[in-house]
C-alpha positions in Angstrom: -12.0 -5.9 -27.2 -12.1 -2.5 -25.5 -12.6 -2.6 -21.7 -13.1 0.3 -19.2 -9.8 1.5 -17.7 -8.8 4.0 -15.2 -5.6 5.3 -13.6 -6.1 6.5 -10.1 -3.7 8.6 -7.9 -4.0 7.3 -4.3 -3.2 8.9 -0.9 -3.5 12.4 -2.3 -6.2 15.0 -3.1 -3.8 16.7 -5.5 -3.3 14.9 -8.8 0.2 13.5 -9.6 1.4 13.8 -5.9 0.4 10.3 -4.7 0.8 6.8 -5.9 -0.9 5.7 -9.2 -2.6 2.4 -9.9 -4.0 1.1 -13.2 -7.4 -0.5 -13.0 -8.9 -2.7 -15.7 -12.6 -2.6 -14.7 -13.7 -5.7 -16.7 -11.2 -8.5 -16.6 -13.6 -11.3 -17.6 -11.9 -13.9 -19.9 -8.4 -12.7 -19.3 -5.8 -15.3 -18.5 -3.1 -15.1 -15.8 -0.6 -14.5 -18.6 -2.8 -11.7 -20.1 -3.0 -9.9 -16.7 0.7 -10.3 -16.0 1.6 -9.0 -19.5 -0.6 -5.9 -19.1 0.8 -5.2 -15.7 4.3 -5.5 -17.1 3.3 -3.0 -19.9 1.8 -0.4 -17.6 5.0 -0.6 -15.5 3.3 0.8 -12.5 4.0 -0.7 -9.0 0.5 -2.4 -9.4 -2.2 -3.0 -11.9 -5.5 -4.4 -10.8 -8.2 -6.5 -12.6 -11.8 -6.4 -11.5 -13.9 -9.5 -11.7 -17.3 -10.7 -10.4 -17.1 -11.8 -6.8 -17.0 -15.5 -5.9 -17.7 -14.9 -2.2 -21.2 -14.3 -1.2 -20.4 -11.2 0.9 -18.1 -9.5 -1.6 -19.2 -6.7 -4.0 -16.4 -7.4 -6.5 -13.2 -9.4 -6.8 -9.8 -8.0 -7.6 -6.5 -9.5 -8.7 -3.4 -7.4 -8.1 -0.3 -7.6 -10.2 3.1 -6.0 -10.1 5.1 -5.9 -13.3 6.6 -9.3 -12.4 4.1 -11.2 -10.0 0.7 -11.3 -8.4 0.1 -10.1 -4.9 -2.5 -11.4 -2.4 -3.1 -7.9 -1.1 -1.9 -4.4 -1.5 -3.1 -1.1 0.0 -3.1 1.7 -2.5 -4.5 -0.7 -5.3 -7.3 -1.6 -2.9 -8.4 2.1 -2.5 -7.7 3.0 -6.1 -9.7 0.0 -7.4 -12.6 0.8 -5.1 -12.6 4.4 -6.2 -12.7 3.4 -9.9 -15.4 0.7 -9.3 -17.6 3.3 -7.5 -17.0 6.0 -10.1 -18.0 3.5 -12.9 -21.3 2.7 -11.3 -20.5 0.1 -8.7 -23.1 -0.1 -5.9 -22.2 -1.9 -2.7 -24.7 -4.4 -1.3 -24.3 -3.2 2.3 -24.8 0.2 3.8 -21.7 2.2 4.3 -19.2 -0.6 3.6 -17.8 -2.0 0.4 -16.4 -5.5 0.5 -13.5 -6.4 -1.8 -12.5 -10.0 -2.4 -8.8 -10.6 -3.1 -6.4 -13.5 -2.6 -5.9 -12.4 1.0 -9.6 -12.7 1.8 -12.4 -10.1 2.2 -11.3 -6.5 2.8 -13.7 -4.0 4.1 -13.6 -0.5 2.7 -15.6 2.5 4.0 -16.0 6.2 3.1 -14.5 8.6 5.7 -13.9 12.3 6.0 -10.4 11.7 4.5 -11.7 9.6 1.5 -11.8 5.9 1.3 -10.3 3.7 4.0 -9.7 0.0 4.2 -9.6 -2.2 7.3 -6.0 -3.4 7.9 -5.8 -7.2 7.3 -4.3 -9.5 9.9 -0.5 -9.9 9.8 0.7 -13.1 8.3 4.0 -12.8 10.1 5.0 -10.6 13.0 7.7 -10.5 15.7 11.3 -9.5 16.0 13.8 -9.8 13.2 16.9 -11.9 13.7 20.2 -10.0 14.2 21.8 -11.3 11.0 18.9 -10.1 8.9 18.9 -6.7 10.6 22.6 -6.4 9.6 21.8 -7.4 6.1 19.0 -4.9 5.9 21.4 -2.1 7.1 23.8 -3.1 4.3 21.0 -3.2 1.7 19.9 0.3 2.8 23.4 1.6 2.8 23.3 2.7 6.5 25.1 1.9 9.7 23.4 -0.6 11.8 23.5 1.8 14.8 20.8 3.9 13.0 18.3 1.1 13.5 16.4 1.6 16.7 14.1 -1.4 16.4 12.9 -3.9 13.7 9.8 -6.1 13.2 8.3 -8.5 10.7 5.1 -6.7 9.4 4.0 -9.0 6.6 0.4 -8.7 5.7 0.8 -10.1 2.2 3.6 -8.5 0.3 6.2 -9.7 2.8 7.2 -6.5 4.6 10.0 -6.3 7.1 10.3 -2.9 8.8 13.1 -1.0 10.6 12.6 2.0 12.8 15.4 4.6 12.4 16.4 7.2 15.0 15.0 10.3 13.1 13.4 11.4 9.9 16.6 12.9 8.5 18.0 9.4 8.6 15.0 8.0 6.8 15.2 10.6 4.0 19.0 10.1 3.7 18.6 6.4 2.9 20.1 5.5 -0.5 19.7 1.7 -1.0 22.0 -0.2 -3.3 20.1 -3.4 -3.7 17.8 -5.7 -1.9 16.0 -9.0 -2.2 13.5 -8.0 0.5 10.4 -5.8 0.8 11.7 -3.3 3.4 9.8 -0.6 5.2 11.7 2.3 6.8 10.1 4.6 9.3 10.9 7.2 11.9 8.8 9.3 14.3 8.4 12.9 13.3 9.7 15.6 15.8 7.1 17.1 18.1 5.0 19.8 16.4 5.3 18.3 12.9 2.1 18.0 10.9 2.5 14.3 10.5 3.3 11.6 13.0 5.8 9.4 11.0 7.9 9.5 7.9 7.8 6.3 5.8 9.7 4.9 2.9 9.2 1.6 1.1 11.6 -0.4 -1.0 11.2 -3.6 -3.0 13.4 -5.6 -5.3 13.1 -5.3 -9.1 15.7 -6.5 -11.7 18.3 -6.8 -9.0 18.0 -3.3 -7.6 16.0 -1.6 -4.9 13.0 0.3 -6.2 11.1 2.8 -4.0 7.3 2.8 -3.8 5.8 6.3 -3.5 3.0 5.7 -1.0 2.3 2.3 0.4 -1.1 1.3 2.0 -0.1 -2.3 2.9 3.1 -1.1 4.7 1.3 1.7 6.5 -1.3 -0.8 7.6 1.2 -3.1 9.2 3.4 -0.3 10.5 0.3 1.1 12.3 -0.4 -2.3 13.9 3.2 -2.4 15.2 3.6 1.2 16.3 0.2 1.4 17.9 0.8 -1.8 19.9 4.1 -0.5 21.2 2.7 2.9 22.1 5.0 4.8 19.8 2.0 6.5 18.1 -1.6 7.1 19.0 -4.6 7.0 16.6 -5.7 9.0 14.8 -2.5 10.1 13.1 -1.2 10.9 9.6 1.8 9.4 8.0 3.8 11.1 5.3 5.4 9.2 2.5 6.9 9.9 -0.9 8.9 13.0 0.3 12.2 11.7 -1.2 10.5 11.2 -4.6 8.9 14.6 -4.7 5.5 13.3 -3.9 3.2 14.4 -1.0 1.5 11.2 0.1 -0.7 11.4 3.2 -2.0 8.3 4.9 -4.7 8.7 7.5 -4.7 6.1 10.2 -7.6 5.6 12.6 -8.6 2.9 15.0 -12.0 1.7 16.2 -12.8 0.8 19.8 -12.4 -2.8 18.9 -8.8 -2.0 17.8 -9.5 -2.4 14.0 -7.0 -0.2 12.2 -8.2 1.7 9.1 -5.9 3.1 6.4 -7.4 5.9 4.4 -6.6 8.8 2.1 -7.6 10.8 -0.9 -8.1 9.2 -4.4 -8.2 11.1 -7.7 -8.8 9.8 -11.2 -6.0 10.9 -13.5 -6.8 8.8 -16.6 -10.3 7.6 -17.6 -11.0 5.7 -20.8 -10.6 2.2 -22.3 -7.9 -0.3 -22.9 -7.9 -2.6 -25.9 -7.2 -6.2 -24.9 
């Protein structure tokens, strides 16, 4: 059976410079195993499957799979799925806000001057990281522990733990060997730079550390941490993907009620069908 399918580049307005997500726009009747097999085959960091909503307030439901497991929430798949859903005729019930249902709950998405943006979900785990784990993270990243200025649990679904390094050169020099953790690495940009922070994201796959080009969930949780500690002020732009030859740009804004929004450009790079 042929089903509508798209591949969307996220956090960029220039094709092939952001982070791609595969979107199956009609996942009705597919089993968990079907979805996992397709995600394994696309071999992208995430593949999403759109279903009718089960929550009254939601416009659609999405399931998000990596090549090896299902995630309750992920950022660039949220924006990429919403982009594909709208482009394929989706019409939100509410004015100005699209409501996505996923395993982490209901996620609000809105259009902005920078493209689509999602409201950062609440952290599932926050707070300081124990010293022994910080030392292990330094080993995993192949850096000296003295390069880590601060650390924090910033888990909003995928399980992120983050370390703040002393400068962006240190971030770009990271060459991880292996990891069993989802690790975010960040540094403040020098004054006068066109972005506020430089970000990298690593996750384990087949026993090695794999880098994600541009990561919405991590930027969402980093924003909550860095804004609360006064290290950055909204609005700001994060750059990510530099070490991979990408040019991801994540736009972070904050409402008066302190809701953090994570946005960026979305571009369809493949539009067609998939035979399932």
